[in-house]
N, C-alpha and C positions, 0 to 999 in steps of 0.2 A: 480469583486472580489467575491469569495465564502464566504458566511456568516456562514456556518456550520463548527464547529470545532469538531475534534475527541478527544480533550483533556478534556473529561468529565469523572470524576472518576466513575460515576454510570454505564457507558457503558461497557457491557461485550465484550469478544473477538469476538464472533460471530457477534454482531452488528457492531463492528469496521471493521471487514473484509468485511461484506456486504456493509458498507458505502464506503470503499476503492474500492471494486469492482464496485459499482455504479458510482463512479467518474471515474475510469479507463474506464468503458463502454462508457462514453461520450467523451473520448479522442481518436482521430484517431491513436495516437501513442500506447496507452496502451489498446485499445479495446479488443485485444485477449490475454491479460496477464493472466497467470495462477499462482495463489499463492499456494505454497505447504502447506502441513500440517506443523505444528510446530515441529522442531527437537531440541533436547537438545544436545548441544555441549559437548566436553570432559571436559571443565572447568565449566559446568553448564550454559553456555550462551544459549540464545534462538536464533534459526535460522529459517528463511524461505527463500526459493528460489523463484524467479520470472522468469518465462519463457514465451515464446510466442507460443501458439499452442502446438504442441508436440515437439518443438525444445529443444535445450540444454538450460541450465540455463543462462539467460541473466545477472542477478545479484543476489546477496545474501545479505540479511539483517541480521546482527549479532548484538545482543544487550544483555545487562545484564539481561533482563527479557522479558517475553511475552508482558507485557504492553508497554515496550520500543520499541519492534519490531512493534507493532501495531501503536504506535505513529509515528514512522519513516515512515511506509507505508502511514499513513494518511497525514503526511506532504508532502510526495512525490506526493500522489494522488492529493491533493489540489493545490500544486505548478504546477503540470502538467495541471490541470483543469484551473487554472488562466492563465497559459501561453497560452493555447489553446484559451481562451476567448480574450486575448490580441491580438493574431495573427488574429483573425476574425475581430477585430475592425480596425486594421491598414490596 
């Protein structure tokens, strides 16, 4: 189980993205993931695209704020990290 959480209010976006990338780097699935710069949607939502290498967008995260996008990416990264750890144990 991963002990670090991204849901710390004092953490800035750069730190969150670095933490997400660090977790992704340890995952065989997400090691080559590329997180785009933040985009503002037409209704003010925050958007990031995640792709692998120079390929097309694999998935898009859309949320009400930049903080929410980062929290979703962190949740995904840690869920993937925990899943990878579980697969290694079995």
